[in-house]
Backbone of each chain as nested JSON, in Angstrom:
{
  "chains": [
    {"id": "A", "residues": [
      {"number": 1, "name": "MET", "atoms": {"N": [73.149, -80.15, -33.616], "CA": [73.709, -81.505, -33.678], "C": [74.605, -81.623, -34.898]}},
      {"number": 2, "name": "ALA", "atoms": {"N": [75.78, -82.133, -34.676], "CA": [76.688, -82.328, -35.803], "C": [76.184, -83.47, -36.676]}},
      {"number": 3, "name": "VAL", "atoms": {"N": [76.24, -83.258, -37.947], "CA": [75.777, -84.271, -38.876], "C": [76.965, -84.789, -39.669]}},
      {"number": 4, "name": "THR", "atoms": {"N": [77.18, -86.075, -39.599], "CA": [78.241, -86.686, -40.387], "C": [77.639, -87.2, -41.686]}},
      {"number": 5, "name": "THR", "atoms": {"N": [78.173, -86.769, -42.769], "CA": [77.598, -87.165, -44.048], "C": [78.695, -87.619, -44.999]}},
      {"number": 6, "name": "THR", "atoms": {"N": [78.277, -88.343, -46.005], "CA": [79.163, -88.58, -47.13], "C": [78.985, -87.431, -48.108]}},
      {"number": 7, "name": "THR", "atoms": {"N": [79.982, -87.242, -48.939], "CA": [79.961, -86.098, -49.844], "C": [79.913, -86.554, -51.295]}},
      {"number": 8, "name": "ILE", "atoms": {"N": [79.04, -85.945, -52.039], "CA": [78.967, -86.182, -53.476], "C": [79.593, -84.974, -54.161]}},
      {"number": 9, "name": "LYS", "atoms": {"N": [80.602, -85.229, -54.987], "CA": [81.286, -84.13, -55.659], "C": [80.902, -84.1, -57.128]}},
      {"number": 10, "name": "ILE", "atoms": {"N": [80.495, -82.953, -57.595], "CA": [80.16, -82.803, -59.007], "C": [80.798, -81.521, -59.536]}},
      {"number": 11, "name": "THR", "atoms": {"N": [80.981, -81.488, -60.822], "CA": [81.456, -80.278, -61.485], "C": [80.392, -79.8, -62.459]}},
      {"number": 12, "name": "LEU", "atoms": {"N": [80.063, -78.542, -62.359], "CA": [79.125, -77.947, -63.301], "C": [79.91, -77.025, -64.227]}},
      {"number": 13, "name": "LYS", "atoms": {"N": [79.857, -77.351, -65.488], "CA": [80.621, -76.588, -66.471], "C": [79.677, -75.664, -67.23]}},
      {"number": 14, "name": "LEU", "atoms": {"N": [80.009, -74.39, -67.207], "CA": [79.191, -73.432, -67.937], "C": [79.471, -73.548, -69.427]}},
      {"number": 15, "name": "GLU", "atoms": {"N": [78.415, -73.535, -70.197], "CA": [78.587, -73.631, -71.643], "C": [78.913, -72.281, -72.258]}},
      {"number": 16, "name": "TYR", "atoms": {"N": [78.602, -71.239, -71.502], "CA": [78.808, -69.898, -72.029], "C": [79.587, -69.077, -71.014]}},
      {"number": 17, "name": "ALA", "atoms": {"N": [80.038, -67.934, -71.434], "CA": [80.703, -67.026, -70.51], "C": [79.69, -66.496, -69.507]}},
      {"number": 18, "name": "LEU", "atoms": {"N": [80.175, -66.062, -68.367], "CA": [79.278, -65.47, -67.388], "C": [78.575, -64.267, -67.999]}},
      {"number": 19, "name": "PRO", "atoms": {"N": [77.316, -64.089, -67.714], "CA": [76.578, -62.959, -68.281], "C": [77.139, -61.631, -67.78]}},
      {"number": 20, "name": "ALA", "atoms": {"N": [76.949, -60.617, -68.561], "CA": [77.368, -59.284, -68.139], "C": [76.431, -58.773, -67.05]}},
      {"number": 21, "name": "ILE", "atoms": {"N": [76.911, -57.804, -66.31], "CA": [76.079, -57.234, -65.248], "C": [74.788, -56.693, -65.838]}},
      {"number": 22, "name": "GLY", "atoms": {"N": [73.704, -57.038, -65.164], "CA": [72.425, -56.51, -65.59], "C": [71.693, -57.373, -66.597]}},
      {"number": 23, "name": "ASP", "atoms": {"N": [72.354, -58.423, -67.086], "CA": [71.677, -59.32, -68.001], "C": [70.789, -60.327, -67.28]}},
      {"number": 24, "name": "GLY", "atoms": {"N": [70.876, -60.295, -65.982], "CA": [70.267, -61.357, -65.207], "C": [68.761, -61.383, -65.233]}},
      {"number": 25, "name": "ILE", "atoms": {"N": [68.223, -62.482, -64.709], "CA": [66.787, -62.604, -64.587], "C": [66.329, -61.766, -63.408]}},
      {"number": 26, "name": "PRO", "atoms": {"N": [65.256, -61.025, -63.541], "CA": [64.695, -60.336, -62.372], "C": [64.097, -61.387, -61.466]}},
      {"number": 27, "name": "PHE", "atoms": {"N": [64.718, -61.606, -60.347], "CA": [64.458, -62.852, -59.65], "C": [63.566, -62.691, -58.445]}},
      {"number": 28, "name": "SER", "atoms": {"N": [62.306, -63.008, -58.645], "CA": [61.407, -62.974, -57.503], "C": [60.426, -64.134, -57.541]}},
      {"number": 29, "name": "GLY", "atoms": {"N": [60.529, -64.976, -58.548], "CA": [59.578, -66.071, -58.669], "C": [60.275, -67.399, -58.709]}},
      {"number": 30, "name": "ILE", "atoms": {"N": [59.58, -68.418, -59.182], "CA": [60.214, -69.712, -59.29], "C": [61.134, -69.718, -60.489]}},
      {"number": 31, "name": "ILE", "atoms": {"N": [61.846, -70.81, -60.665], "CA": [63.005, -70.805, -61.523], "C": [62.737, -70.295, -62.94]}},
      {"number": 32, "name": "ASP", "atoms": {"N": [61.858, -70.934, -63.651], "CA": [61.65, -70.402, -65.0], "C": [60.243, -70.63, -65.532]}},
      {"number": 33, "name": "ASP", "atoms": {"N": [59.335, -71.083, -64.713], "CA": [58.004, -71.319, -65.217], "C": [56.955, -70.91, -64.188]}},
      {"number": 34, "name": "PRO", "atoms": {"N": [56.481, -69.68, -64.281], "CA": [55.533, -69.193, -63.279], "C": [54.186, -69.897, -63.336]}},
      {"number": 35, "name": "GLU", "atoms": {"N": [53.968, -70.716, -64.369], "CA": [52.697, -71.429, -64.463], "C": [52.611, -72.576, -63.45]}},
      {"number": 36, "name": "LEU", "atoms": {"N": [53.768, -73.038, -63.03], "CA": [53.814, -74.216, -62.171], "C": [54.064, -73.843, -60.723]}},
      {"number": 37, "name": "ASN", "atoms": {"N": [53.409, -74.543, -59.839], "CA": [53.755, -74.505, -58.423], "C": [53.846, -73.101, -57.845]}},
      {"number": 38, "name": "THR", "atoms": {"N": [52.785, -72.377, -57.992], "CA": [52.811, -71.02, -57.454], "C": [52.884, -71.017, -55.936]}},
      {"number": 39, "name": "THR", "atoms": {"N": [52.613, -72.163, -55.333], "CA": [52.718, -72.211, -53.875], "C": [54.154, -72.368, -53.413]}},
      {"number": 40, "name": "THR", "atoms": {"N": [55.078, -72.599, -54.351], "CA": [56.472, -72.768, -53.95], "C": [57.324, -71.598, -54.427]}},
      {"number": 41, "name": "MET", "atoms": {"N": [56.693, -70.458, -54.57], "CA": [57.467, -69.273, -54.936], "C": [58.617, -69.07, -53.959]}},
      {"number": 42, "name": "VAL", "atoms": {"N": [59.764, -68.731, -54.49], "CA": [60.899, -68.48, -53.604], "C": [60.928, -67.017, -53.212]}},
      {"number": 43, "name": "ASP", "atoms": {"N": [61.576, -66.745, -52.126], "CA": [61.672, -65.383, -51.629], "C": [62.833, -64.66, -52.295]}},
      {"number": 44, "name": "PHE", "atoms": {"N": [62.867, -63.376, -52.109], "CA": [64.051, -62.634, -52.499], "C": [65.208, -63.084, -51.628]}},
      {"number": 45, "name": "LEU", "atoms": {"N": [66.372, -63.136, -52.197], "CA": [67.511, -63.501, -51.373], "C": [67.925, -62.316, -50.525]}}
    ]},
    {"id": "B", "residues": [
      {"number": 1, "name": "MET", "atoms": {"N": [76.896, -82.817, -70.084], "CA": [75.743, -83.456, -69.43], "C": [76.155, -84.833, -68.924]}},
      {"number": 2, "name": "GLN", "atoms": {"N": [75.962, -85.07, -67.662], "CA": [76.32, -86.363, -67.125], "C": [75.13, -87.309, -67.238]}},
      {"number": 3, "name": "HIS", "atoms": {"N": [75.449, -88.571, -67.484], "CA": [74.374, -89.528, -67.698], "C": [74.344, -90.614, -66.64]}},
      {"number": 4, "name": "HIS", "atoms": {"N": [75.433, -90.759, -65.892], "CA": [75.398, -91.796, -64.868], "C": [74.534, -91.325, -63.704]}},
      {"number": 5, "name": "GLU", "atoms": {"N": [73.912, -92.308, -63.087], "CA": [72.952, -91.988, -62.041], "C": [73.646, -91.853, -60.687]}},
      {"number": 6, "name": "ILE", "atoms": {"N": [73.33, -90.798, -59.979], "CA": [73.786, -90.629, -58.602], "C": [72.581, -90.885, -57.71]}},
      {"number": 7, "name": "VAL", "atoms": {"N": [72.69, -91.868, -56.838], "CA": [71.549, -92.253, -56.016], "C": [71.713, -91.737, -54.595]}},
      {"number": 8, "name": "VAL", "atoms": {"N": [70.665, -91.113, -54.101], "CA": [70.584, -90.735, -52.695], "C": [69.314, -91.376, -52.151]}},
      {"number": 9, "name": "TYR", "atoms": {"N": [69.417, -91.942, -50.963], "CA": [68.254, -92.585, -50.366], "C": [67.588, -91.655, -49.373]}},
      {"number": 10, "name": "ARG", "atoms": {"N": [66.284, -91.837, -49.265], "CA": [65.544, -91.106, -48.249], "C": [66.148, -91.358, -46.882]}},
      {"number": 11, "name": "PHE", "atoms": {"N": [66.085, -90.379, -46.027], "CA": [66.595, -90.447, -44.656], "C": [68.118, -90.345, -44.593]}},
      {"number": 12, "name": "GLU", "atoms": {"N": [68.764, -90.157, -45.725], "CA": [70.197, -89.897, -45.693], "C": [70.455, -88.406, -45.48]}},
      {"number": 13, "name": "ASP", "atoms": {"N": [71.63, -88.108, -44.958], "CA": [72.141, -86.745, -44.972], "C": [73.271, -86.718, -45.99]}},
      {"number": 14, "name": "LYS", "atoms": {"N": [73.171, -85.846, -46.969], "CA": [74.196, -85.796, -48.015], "C": [74.767, -84.389, -48.142]}},
      {"number": 15, "name": "THR", "atoms": {"N": [76.073, -84.349, -48.26], "CA": [76.724, -83.083, -48.57], "C": [77.092, -83.086, -50.051]}},
      {"number": 16, "name": "PHE", "atoms": {"N": [76.774, -82.027, -50.722], "CA": [77.142, -81.889, -52.128], "C": [78.226, -80.829, -52.244]}},
      {"number": 17, "name": "GLU", "atoms": {"N": [79.229, -81.164, -53.026], "CA": [80.334, -80.242, -53.266], "C": [80.317, -79.936, -54.759]}},
      {"number": 18, "name": "VAL", "atoms": {"N": [79.985, -78.723, -55.088], "CA": [79.792, -78.347, -56.485], "C": [80.928, -77.439, -56.926]}},
      {"number": 19, "name": "LYS", "atoms": {"N": [81.588, -77.834, -57.979], "CA": [82.647, -76.992, -58.537], "C": [82.15, -76.362, -59.833]}},
      {"number": 20, "name": "LEU", "atoms": {"N": [82.275, -75.066, -59.915], "CA": [81.828, -74.346, -61.11], "C": [83.029, -74.019, -61.988]}},
      {"number": 21, "name": "THR", "atoms": {"N": [82.944, -74.41, -63.239], "CA": [84.014, -74.077, -64.176], "C": [83.417, -73.398, -65.403]}},
      {"number": 22, "name": "ASP", "atoms": {"N": [84.283, -72.679, -66.1], "CA": [83.82, -72.063, -67.339], "C": [83.951, -73.064, -68.486]}},
      {"number": 23, "name": "ALA", "atoms": {"N": [83.671, -72.613, -69.673], "CA": [83.657, -73.51, -70.829], "C": [85.027, -74.108, -71.13]}},
      {"number": 24, "name": "ASN", "atoms": {"N": [86.078, -73.482, -70.59], "CA": [87.44, -73.98, -70.809], "C": [87.974, -74.769, -69.615]}},
      {"number": 25, "name": "ASP", "atoms": {"N": [87.083, -75.167, -68.728], "CA": [87.428, -75.956, -67.539], "C": [88.189, -75.171, -66.48]}},
      {"number": 26, "name": "ALA", "atoms": {"N": [88.277, -73.869, -66.625], "CA": [88.909, -73.049, -65.592], "C": [87.893, -72.782, -64.481]}},
      {"number": 27, "name": "VAL", "atoms": {"N": [88.351, -72.898, -63.235], "CA": [87.42, -72.671, -62.131], "C": [87.0, -71.204, -62.092]}},
      {"number": 28, "name": "ILE", "atoms": {"N": [85.815, -70.969, -61.598], "CA": [85.288, -69.617, -61.474], "C": [85.508, -69.153, -60.043]}},
      {"number": 29, "name": "ASP", "atoms": {"N": [86.27, -68.098, -59.882], "CA": [86.545, -67.546, -58.554], "C": [85.314, -66.789, -58.072]}},
      {"number": 30, "name": "LEU", "atoms": {"N": [84.67, -67.354, -57.055], "CA": [83.446, -66.75, -56.545], "C": [83.693, -65.815, -55.363]}},
      {"number": 31, "name": "SER", "atoms": {"N": [84.983, -65.651, -55.004], "CA": [85.281, -64.866, -53.803], "C": [85.246, -63.369, -54.06]}},
      {"number": 32, "name": "THR", "atoms": {"N": [85.363, -62.968, -55.324], "CA": [85.273, -61.543, -55.632], "C": [84.346, -61.348, -56.829]}},
      {"number": 33, "name": "GLY", "atoms": {"N": [83.682, -60.209, -56.811], "CA": [82.871, -59.862, -57.982], "C": [81.411, -60.258, -57.893]}},
      {"number": 34, "name": "PHE", "atoms": {"N": [81.057, -60.947, -56.8], "CA": [79.674, -61.379, -56.673], "C": [79.117, -61.008, -55.302]}},
      {"number": 35, "name": "ASP", "atoms": {"N": [77.968, -60.357, -55.313], "CA": [77.315, -60.012, -54.049], "C": [76.723, -61.246, -53.383]}},
      {"number": 36, "name": "ASN", "atoms": {"N": [76.213, -62.136, -54.193], "CA": [75.599, -63.322, -53.605], "C": [75.574, -64.453, -54.628]}},
      {"number": 37, "name": "VAL", "atoms": {"N": [75.471, -65.639, -54.098], "CA": [75.333, -66.84, -54.908], "C": [74.183, -67.647, -54.314]}},
      {"number": 38, "name": "GLY", "atoms": {"N": [73.342, -68.163, -55.167], "CA": [72.23, -68.992, -54.699], "C": [72.231, -70.34, -55.394]}},
      {"number": 39, "name": "ILE", "atoms": {"N": [71.771, -71.346, -54.696], "CA": [71.646, -72.682, -55.271], "C": [70.244, -73.196, -54.997]}},
      {"number": 40, "name": "PHE", "atoms": {"N": [69.606, -73.712, -56.038], "CA": [68.332, -74.396, -55.869], "C": [68.509, -75.875, -56.131]}},
      {"number": 41, "name": "VAL", "atoms": {"N": [67.864, -76.681, -55.331], "CA": [67.673, -78.095, -55.664], "C": [66.182, -78.24, -55.926]}},
      {"number": 42, "name": "TYR", "atoms": {"N": [65.853, -78.728, -57.123], "CA": [64.436, -78.71, -57.489], "C": [63.992, -80.03, -58.105]}},
      {"number": 43, "name": "ASN", "atoms": {"N": [62.684, -80.218, -58.078], "CA": [62.063, -81.443, -58.581], "C": [61.833, -81.352, -60.086]}},
      {"number": 44, "name": "ALA", "atoms": {"N": [61.428, -82.489, -60.672], "CA": [61.208, -82.528, -62.114], "C": [60.127, -81.541, -62.55]}},
      {"number": 45, "name": "ASP", "atoms": {"N": [59.166, -81.258, -61.68], "CA": [58.124, -80.289, -62.036], "C": [58.537, -78.86, -61.695]}},
      {"number": 46, "name": "ARG", "atoms": {"N": [59.784, -78.688, -61.334], "CA": [60.39, -77.393, -61.042], "C": [59.889, -76.759, -59.743]}},
      {"number": 47, "name": "SER", "atoms": {"N": [59.229, -77.53, -58.925], "CA": [58.995, -77.062, -57.567], "C": [60.319, -77.205, -56.803]}},
      {"number": 48, "name": "ILE", "atoms": {"N": [60.5, -76.37, -55.818], "CA": [61.812, -76.29, -55.168], "C": [61.867, -77.162, -53.921]}},
      {"number": 49, "name": "LEU", "atoms": {"N": [62.891, -77.978, -53.86], "CA": [63.089, -78.869, -52.716], "C": [63.876, -78.159, -51.622]}},
      {"number": 50, "name": "ALA", "atoms": {"N": [64.923, -77.438, -52.003], "CA": [65.736, -76.716, -51.027], "C": [66.433, -75.568, -51.735]}},
      {"number": 51, "name": "LYS", "atoms": {"N": [66.67, -74.511, -50.988], "CA": [67.365, -73.365, -51.577], "C": [68.404, -72.848, -50.586]}},
      {"number": 52, "name": "TYR", "atoms": {"N": [69.536, -72.47, -51.165], "CA": [70.7, -72.095, -50.36], "C": [71.202, -70.728, -50.815]}},
      {"number": 53, "name": "SER", "atoms": {"N": [71.588, -69.923, -49.838], "CA": [72.134, -68.603, -50.116], "C": [73.505, -68.48, -49.486]}},
      {"number": 54, "name": "ARG", "atoms": {"N": [74.368, -67.712, -50.148], "CA": [75.682, -67.484, -49.566], "C": [75.593, -66.537, -48.384]}},
      {"number": 55, "name": "THR", "atoms": {"N": [74.597, -65.664, -48.403], "CA": [74.417, -64.738, -47.292], "C": [73.33, -65.258, -46.362]}},
      {"number": 56, "name": "VAL", "atoms": {"N": [73.414, -64.885, -45.119], "CA": [72.423, -65.317, -44.135], "C": [71.106, -64.611, -44.428]}},
      {"number": 57, "name": "THR", "atoms": {"N": [70.101, -65.373, -44.764], "CA": [68.818, -64.816, -45.148], "C": [67.701, -65.723, -44.637]}},
      {"number": 58, "name": "VAL", "atoms": {"N": [66.658, -65.119, -44.096], "CA": [65.532, -65.907, -43.585], "C": [64.936, -66.748, -44.706]}},
      {"number": 59, "name": "GLY", "atoms": {"N": [64.706, -68.0, -44.427], "CA": [64.075, -68.886, -45.387], "C": [65.049, -69.606, -46.299]}},
      {"number": 60, "name": "TRP", "atoms": {"N": [66.31, -69.232, -46.213], "CA": [67.329, -69.876, -47.055], "C": [68.333, -70.597, -46.168]}},
      {"number": 61, "name": "LYS", "atoms": {"N": [68.745, -71.757, -46.619], "CA": [69.791, -72.469, -45.893], "C": [71.151, -71.888, -46.281]}},
      {"number": 62, "name": "GLN", "atoms": {"N": [72.097, -72.078, -45.383], "CA": [73.448, -71.577, -45.63], "C": [74.278, -72.579, -46.422]}},
      {"number": 63, "name": "MET", "atoms": {"N": [75.119, -72.088, -47.285], "CA": [76.071, -72.96, -47.961], "C": [77.469, -72.72, -47.384]}},
      {"number": 64, "name": "ASP", "atoms": {"N": [78.35, -73.668, -47.577], "CA": [79.729, -73.568, -47.109], "C": [80.564, -72.959, -48.23]}},
      {"number": 65, "name": "THR", "atoms": {"N": [81.166, -71.802, -47.939], "CA": [81.904, -71.081, -48.973], "C": [83.415, -71.122, -48.735]}},
      {"number": 66, "name": "THR", "atoms": {"N": [83.871, -72.062, -47.926], "CA": [85.298, -72.126, -47.571], "C": [86.198, -72.115, -48.811]}},
      {"number": 67, "name": "ASN", "atoms": {"N": [85.802, -72.853, -49.841], "CA": [86.65, -72.981, -51.029], "C": [86.076, -72.277, -52.257]}},
      {"number": 68, "name": "GLN", "atoms": {"N": [85.329, -71.211, -52.015], "CA": [84.684, -70.543, -53.139], "C": [85.687, -69.877, -54.095]}},
      {"number": 69, "name": "ALA", "atoms": {"N": [86.884, -69.563, -53.602], "CA": [87.878, -68.961, -54.495], "C": [88.304, -69.924, -55.596]}},
      {"number": 70, "name": "THR", "atoms": {"N": [88.138, -71.203, -55.35], "CA": [88.428, -72.2, -56.384], "C": [87.136, -72.749, -56.996]}},
      {"number": 71, "name": "GLY", "atoms": {"N": [86.087, -71.967, -56.875], "CA": [84.841, -72.32, -57.548], "C": [84.004, -73.379, -56.873]}},
      {"number": 72, "name": "VAL", "atoms": {"N": [84.343, -73.694, -55.618], "CA": [83.666, -74.803, -54.944], "C": [82.685, -74.28, -53.888]}},
      {"number": 73, "name": "LEU", "atoms": {"N": [81.47, -74.758, -53.969], "CA": [80.443, -74.466, -52.973], "C": [79.918, -75.786, -52.432]}},
      {"number": 74, "name": "SER", "atoms": {"N": [79.685, -75.83, -51.13], "CA": [79.164, -77.051, -50.517], "C": [77.849, -76.745, -49.815]}},
      {"number": 75, "name": "PHE", "atoms": {"N": [76.968, -77.716, -49.847], "CA": [75.725, -77.548, -49.104], "C": [75.242, -78.902, -48.622]}},
      {"number": 76, "name": "LEU", "atoms": {"N": [74.522, -78.861, -47.515], "CA": [73.996, -80.091, -46.917], "C": [72.529, -80.246, -47.277]}},
      {"number": 77, "name": "LEU", "atoms": {"N": [72.2, -81.4, -47.821], "CA": [70.805, -81.764, -48.032], "C": [70.467, -82.764, -46.939]}},
      {"number": 78, "name": "ASP", "atoms": {"N": [69.719, -82.319, -45.953], "CA": [69.566, -83.146, -44.765], "C": [68.361, -84.082, -44.86]}},
      {"number": 79, "name": "SER", "atoms": {"N": [68.368, -85.039, -43.925], "CA": [67.321, -86.06, -43.95], "C": [65.949, -85.475, -43.649]}},
      {"number": 80, "name": "ASP", "atoms": {"N": [65.905, -84.388, -42.899], "CA": [64.609, -83.755, -42.629], "C": [63.967, -83.26, -43.923]}},
      {"number": 81, "name": "THR", "atoms": {"N": [64.801, -82.821, -44.86], "CA": [64.278, -82.385, -46.159], "C": [63.962, -83.578, -47.041]}},
      {"number": 82, "name": "LEU", "atoms": {"N": [64.867, -84.543, -47.067], "CA": [64.698, -85.67, -47.992], "C": [63.579, -86.612, -47.581]}},
      {"number": 83, "name": "LYS", "atoms": {"N": [63.263, -86.675, -46.304], "CA": [62.216, -87.624, -45.896], "C": [60.843, -87.167, -46.375]}},
      {"number": 84, "name": "LEU", "atoms": {"N": [60.719, -85.915, -46.717], "CA": [59.444, -85.396, -47.212], "C": [59.423, -85.233, -48.727]}},
      {"number": 85, "name": "ALA", "atoms": {"N": [60.545, -85.466, -49.369], "CA": [60.64, -85.189, -50.798], "C": [60.036, -86.311, -51.632]}},
      {"number": 86, "name": "SER", "atoms": {"N": [59.544, -85.951, -52.801], "CA": [59.067, -86.971, -53.725], "C": [60.256, -87.73, -54.283]}},
      {"number": 87, "name": "LEU", "atoms": {"N": [60.033, -88.996, -54.616], "CA": [61.103, -89.799, -55.198], "C": [61.319, -89.385, -56.645]}},
      {"number": 88, "name": "GLY", "atoms": {"N": [62.516, -89.643, -57.154], "CA": [62.785, -89.335, -58.559], "C": [63.971, -88.423, -58.729]}},
      {"number": 89, "name": "LYS", "atoms": {"N": [64.116, -87.932, -59.928], "CA": [65.278, -87.121, -60.266], "C": [65.178, -85.723, -59.676]}},
      {"number": 90, "name": "LYS", "atoms": {"N": [66.317, -85.258, -59.183], "CA": [66.42, -83.901, -58.643], "C": [67.468, -83.141, -59.441]}},
      {"number": 91, "name": "TYR", "atoms": {"N": [67.278, -81.855, -59.503], "CA": [68.116, -81.015, -60.36], "C": [68.679, -79.853, -59.558]}},
      {"number": 92, "name": "ILE", "atoms": {"N": [69.711, -79.234, -60.105], "CA": [70.337, -78.092, -59.439], "C": [70.366, -76.904, -60.392]}},
      {"number": 93, "name": "GLU", "atoms": {"N": [70.144, -75.724, -59.843], "CA": [70.338, -74.497, -60.607], "C": [71.134, -73.532, -59.747]}},
      {"number": 94, "name": "VAL", "atoms": {"N": [72.1, -72.87, -60.364], "CA": [72.955, -71.918, -59.66], "C": [72.706, -70.526, -60.215]}},
      {"number": 95, "name": "ILE", "atoms": {"N": [72.51, -69.58, -59.311], "CA": [72.312, -68.189, -59.722], "C": [73.359, -67.303, -59.051]}},
      {"number": 96, "name": "LEU", "atoms": {"N": [73.701, -66.22, -59.722], "CA": [74.708, -65.283, -59.214], "C": [74.179, -63.866, -59.271]}},
      {"number": 97, "name": "ARG", "atoms": {"N": [74.58, -63.064, -58.31], "CA": [74.357, -61.628, -58.44], "C": [75.712, -60.951, -58.444]}},
      {"number": 98, "name": "LYS", "atoms": {"N": [76.023, -60.32, -59.542], "CA": [77.318, -59.655, -59.643], "C": [77.341, -58.382, -58.81]}},
      {"number": 99, "name": "THR", "atoms": {"N": [78.539, -58.011, -58.424], "CA": [78.717, -56.808, -57.635], "C": [78.587, -55.58, -58.52]}},
      {"number": 100, "name": "SER", "atoms": {"N": [77.616, -54.78, -58.228], "CA": [77.436, -53.539, -58.959], "C": [76.436, -52.687, -58.22]}},
      {"number": 101, "name": "GLY", "atoms": {"N": [76.758, -51.426, -58.084], "CA": [75.843, -50.522, -57.4], "C": [74.548, -50.326, -58.146]}},
      {"number": 102, "name": "SER", "atoms": {"N": [74.561, -50.642, -59.433], "CA": [73.371, -50.351, -60.236], "C": [72.468, -51.571, -60.415]}},
      {"number": 103, "name": "VAL", "atoms": {"N": [72.899, -52.7, -59.875], "CA": [72.084, -53.905, -60.035], "C": [71.136, -54.037, -58.841]}},
      {"number": 104, "name": "PRO", "atoms": {"N": [69.841, -54.126, -59.081], "CA": [68.905, -54.28, -57.964], "C": [69.186, -55.567, -57.202]}},
      {"number": 105, "name": "ASP", "atoms": {"N": [68.8, -55.564, -55.936], "CA": [69.088, -56.711, -55.08], "C": [68.498, -58.009, -55.609]}},
      {"number": 106, "name": "ASN", "atoms": {"N": [67.414, -57.917, -56.362], "CA": [66.76, -59.142, -56.804], "C": [67.145, -59.527, -58.231]}},
      {"number": 107, "name": "LYS", "atoms": {"N": [68.204, -58.919, -58.755], "CA": [68.606, -59.203, -60.127], "C": [69.714, -60.244, -60.14]}},
      {"number": 108, "name": "TYR", "atoms": {"N": [69.382, -61.404, -60.621], "CA": [70.349, -62.503, -60.613], "C": [70.568, -63.029, -62.021]}},
      {"number": 109, "name": "ASP", "atoms": {"N": [71.712, -63.638, -62.228], "CA": [71.967, -64.39, -63.443], "C": [71.889, -65.872, -63.127]}},
      {"number": 110, "name": "SER", "atoms": {"N": [71.082, -66.564, -63.886], "CA": [71.028, -68.008, -63.771], "C": [72.105, -68.557, -64.696]}},
      {"number": 111, "name": "ILE", "atoms": {"N": [73.121, -69.222, -64.131], "CA": [74.281, -69.557, -64.952], "C": [74.33, -71.016, -65.381]}},
      {"number": 112, "name": "VAL", "atoms": {"N": [73.73, -71.9, -64.615], "CA": [73.817, -73.312, -64.998], "C": [72.727, -74.099, -64.276]}},
      {"number": 113, "name": "SER", "atoms": {"N": [72.195, -75.104, -64.953], "CA": [71.312, -76.059, -64.289], "C": [71.602, -77.436, -64.863]}},
      {"number": 114, "name": "ASN", "atoms": {"N": [71.39, -78.451, -64.039], "CA": [71.753, -79.799, -64.472], "C": [71.102, -80.819, -63.552]}},
      {"number": 115, "name": "TYR", "atoms": {"N": [71.096, -82.06, -64.01], "CA": [70.692, -83.174, -63.153], "C": [71.65, -83.261, -61.968]}},
      {"number": 116, "name": "LEU", "atoms": {"N": [71.105, -83.544, -60.786], "CA": [71.958, -83.631, -59.601], "C": [71.994, -85.043, -59.033]}},
      {"number": 117, "name": "PHE", "atoms": {"N": [70.835, -85.629, -58.761], "CA": [70.81, -86.996, -58.226], "C": [69.401, -87.548, -58.36]}},
      {"number": 118, "name": "THR", "atoms": {"N": [69.273, -88.838, -58.052], "CA": [67.965, -89.48, -58.044], "C": [67.667, -89.944, -56.629]}},
      {"number": 119, "name": "LEU", "atoms": {"N": [66.536, -89.521, -56.109], "CA": [66.14, -89.905, -54.756], "C": [65.357, -91.209, -54.809]}},
      {"number": 120, "name": "LYS", "atoms": {"N": [65.816, -92.188, -54.01], "CA": [65.153, -93.488, -53.977], "C": [64.82, -93.866, -52.54]}},
      {"number": 121, "name": "GLN", "atoms": {"N": [63.873, -94.764, -52.449], "CA": [63.517, -95.314, -51.151], "C": [64.356, -96.561, -50.921]}},
      {"number": 122, "name": "SER", "atoms": {"N": [65.048, -96.639, -49.807], "CA": [65.812, -97.855, -49.539], "C": [64.873, -98.918, -48.995]}},
      {"number": 123, "name": "VAL", "atoms": {"N": [65.148, -100.166, -49.309], "CA": [64.244, -101.231, -48.877], "C": [64.246, -101.341, -47.36]}},
      {"number": 124, "name": "SER", "atoms": {"N": [65.368, -101.017, -46.743], "CA": [65.436, -101.143, -45.287], "C": [64.611, -100.079, -44.555]}},
      {"number": 125, "name": "SER", "atoms": {"N": [64.229, -99.04, -45.279], "CA": [63.452, -97.996, -44.624], "C": [61.959, -98.275, -44.659]}},
      {"number": 126, "name": "VAL", "atoms": {"N": [61.563, -99.34, -45.343], "CA": [60.131, -99.637, -45.438], "C": [59.805, -101.002, -44.836]}},
      {"number": 127, "name": "THR", "atoms": {"N": [60.748, -101.548, -44.067], "CA": [60.471, -102.831, -43.43], "C": [60.98, -102.787, -41.998]}},
      {"number": 128, "name": "THR", "atoms": {"N": [60.548, -103.725, -41.187], "CA": [61.011, -103.802, -39.804], "C": [62.207, -104.73, -39.725]}},
      {"number": 129, "name": "LEU", "atoms": {"N": [63.283, -104.206, -39.223], "CA": [64.501, -105.008, -39.165], "C": [64.483, -105.945, -37.955]}},
      {"number": 130, "name": "PRO", "atoms": {"N": [65.176, -107.067, -38.039], "CA": [65.152, -108.044, -36.944], "C": [65.882, -107.518, -35.707]}}
    ]}
  ]
}
């Protein structure tokens, strides 16, 4: 079903340069606090 | 940091169009150099309300990448998701995986997070209309 929506436009400005390759977070859990909401763990992309 | 409130009501369908810029206000070209881009919409307690992937992946919603070369990503937050969400402030976090043969598939850079909107209950959704 086609959904007609209004659009909210925002700009996110990075405060720093993009990280270099390999600096990233090893990403298999929730955003930044594994103590919270272990039932909402995200999957690998 | 934006301080004005963006209100979304329960049972609405909202499209968000997010433009990513660097510290000098130049747009970030997402069309090359990145294997994937992910977006989280999350609650104040950091539980996740919705998650979007640029690539088709089970469990992730798709984002619209039509204008990614100019740093713009769009995603739909639908009423099926919002009708179950807790009221209050919602936040966004964007993650990137750069293109590199040596970077594991699950290695991402978290590049920005910010307030996104405030979810409210509309008065018309809690009463019987004439």
